[in-house]
C-alpha positions, 0 to 999 in steps of 0.5 A: 500500500502506498503512503498516500493510500495508507494515510487515507485509509487510517484517517477514514478508519479513525473518523468512521470509528469515531462517528460510530461511538460518538454520543452513544447514549444521547441519541434517540432510543426509538421504539424498535430499540425499545422492543429490543430491550423489552424482549431481552428483559423478558417482557412482551408488549401485551404483558407491559400493556396489561400491567400498565392498564391496571394502574390508575396513574404511573410516572414516566420513571415507572416505565424504566423497569420494563427496559432493564434486566431483572432477577425475576426475568430469566433467560427462559422469559427472554426466549418466551418473549422472542417467540411472541415476536416471530417476525424477528429471528432470535440470534441477535437478541440472544447474544444481546441478552448475554452481552447485557449480563456481562456489561450492564443494561444501559443504553450505551452497553446495549448499543455497543454490541452493534458497534462491535458488529459494525466494526467487524463489517469493515474487514469483512467487506475488504475480504469480500471485495478481494474475493470478488474483484481480486483487486486490492485497490477495489478492496480498499475503496469498498472499505473506505465507502462502508467505513464512512457511509452515513447509513452504515454508521447510523445502524452501527449505533442502533440496538437492532440486528442490522449491523450483525446482518450486514456482517453475516451477509458479507461473510456468507458471500465471501465464503460462498465465493471461496467455496466456488474458487477452492474447487479450482485449487491446483497448488495443493497436494492431492491429499488437500484437494478434497479437504480444502473445498469441503472445509469452505462449504462447511463454514459457508453452511454454518454462516448461512444458518447464523444468517437465517437466524439473524434475519428472515430476509436472509433467505433472499441472500441464499436464493441470490447465491442459487441464482448466481450459480444458474447464471454461471452454470457452465463454469460451476456445474460441480458446485450446484450439488453442494449448494443444494445440500447447503440449501437443504441443510439450512432449511432443516436447521431453520425448522424450529423457528419456522415451526414457531412462525407457523404456530404464531402466524397471527401474532406475526401478522399483528406485529408487522401490520404497519407493513401492510399499510398501502403507500403511494407508488410515488412515495415508494419510489422516493424512498427507493431513491433515498435508499441509494443516496443514503449510502454515500450522503445524507445532506438536508434539503429545504423543509418546504420542498416536496420530496416526491416531486423533487425525486420525480424530476431527478429521475426524469432528468437522469433518464434524459441524461443517460439517453443523450450519453447513450446516443453519443456512445453508440455513435462513437462506439466507445464506452470511455467517458467524455468529460466535456460532453458529460459536464455540459449535459449535466450542467444543463440538466441541473439548470432544468432541474431547478426550473422544473422545481420552481414551476411545480412549486409555484408558492416557493420564491426563487430565493428559496429554490436557490438557497444553498441547502437545496442547491447543494443537496439536489445537485449532489443527489443528481450526481450520485444517481448518475454515478450509480446508473453509470456504474451499473452500465459500466459493470454490465459492459466491462466486468467479467462474468463472475463480477457481473453476475454476482453483483447483479444477483445481489442487487436484483433478487432481494430488491425485485422480490420485495418490490413485486411483493409490495405491488401485488399485496399493496405493502411497503416492505421495499419502502424501508431502507434497512430491508434494502441492505443487499441492494445497497451493498451491490451498489457499493460494489458497482461504484467501487468497480468503476472507480477502481478500474478508472483510478488505475489509469491515474484519471484525475476526474475519478480521483476527485470523484472518490475524494468527493464521495469520502468528503460527502460521507464525512460531512453527512456523518458530522451533521449527525454527530450528536443527533439521530438521522431521521431516516433511521428513527422514523416517527420517533425523530420528533421525540425531543420536540414533544418531550420539551413541550411536556417537560416545560410544565411543572405539573404535566399529565399525559393521557394516551391510548394503550396502543402508544405504550411503545412510543412512551417507553421510548420517550420515558428516558428523556421525560421528567421522572415526575411526569404523570402518565395515564393509559386509557382506551379510546372510549375511556378518554372520550368520556373521561372527566377532565375536571378532576385534573384541573390542577394539571396541564393536560396533554393528549399524546398522538390521538387518533382521528376519531378520538379527536372528533369525539373530544372536539364535540364536548362542551367542557373542554377545548382541544388544540394540536400543539405539535405536528411535524412537517411531513416529507412524503405522503402517508408518513407515520408521525407523532403529535401532541395535543393540549386540553384546556378546561372551560372553568366557567362550566364548573 
């Protein structure tokens, strides 16, 4: 490794590690992480809800007991709680239980396990890239991208299985390729020719089983390997039989959890009901595009811009740019980048982009459109989308069959499965960026291959592109140094604003439906301990006698539409929404806060 590469790699590794450990206990502890700690502690949501509903009032600090290990809740209780949530494979949660027993049950201790797996991903992608590309420059570039990616930095800090899943995806892919390549070993003596290939297949089998017990979506990774073998059938005829043995053995090993899923199918459906909510196709496309951009950067856009409209125009102009360049390449019969042509067309497209945004958002003045934040953010997004599209084109035309088939399989099989499923069932699984991790890894490989091939020719533009992507990642991670990114924390991203409104009162009463228990468990860490909580059903809130709380500041947390209508009909109170976040896409799930004032002249 040259001196410059060594300095760059060490710098990025230090920054990436620092971003992963920064403010670990201060960032929003959102509902998915609450679900992690409650299950590890041996509680189910039904148990917590039942206990809380039987109490007249409780304090915010009382909710902490469900998020701590207790001598009354053993490892058996953890397993029982996990069985009640069969949609999540149990491996990570079991490991986390043992981890907390060793290091305590604080938020920092819980999240630190994810950091360990997140850091293990870094050497994993290096060895995976080396096995796929057999090119050290490509391996280093992929390592740099994953190290400084704002998406993977964020999920290395979250108390969820995703950093473990990424690590196992990369490891499983590496062992799969090693298993195929080891069949062609000729440098070993005869006595090792049979042993070495079988060793890799055995290890591949075990990591595949661990992968399946980490995420149910890992079946798509296993099918990706099968599809790759089909595409490469002429080269790997001998490997198909062994792959089928691995597939069968993996299914047999997964039967215990598969049996739990079948016996708790209704529970699984109830726990994943949010996935079944229909989403407009335009909003889903916006999330797909965001999932691509988040790999390299997470720059903010102006809050008054319609993200769906911006994404639509981005895609339209991207196709226009690709068509123009495609016609140019067909005429020249060359795939070499002509930077003058590309730069001119791209500049024209960026100008058209902002004109179209202004025309579609007539209420926005030009001053808002030309503000540096949306100007830089949208221009960067356009450049990233073109880079990914061109990388896909380049791999298709320049890469070897091994690279091409594997990258395409990893990108298309998991992604198309989720998208087609959503379109048929009207679900929104593919509109969750963390479920698209296999496709994101494939995109990293595509861009890595493009840059590694061009940078070897000492292309100044390519070197600037690589440096620009790394700077973009550093800036994006710096913006979330202290705060959680919104793409990760979903509706709980707005917790701090709601908590501040409640904490401003010295005598706050928060009334909530029991269905919101997870969100209030999330908020309990930052609410004043003396904040009073009261959990009721929708009907109980509708007919509650609020006069008994006359000395308290009454808040209604995230009421549903019917409850709001019922309360607005009453003559003894006035109800007012005091917090509602700005929604970026249609159908976005959010939390709101309402206040209730008594009409004292009626009492």
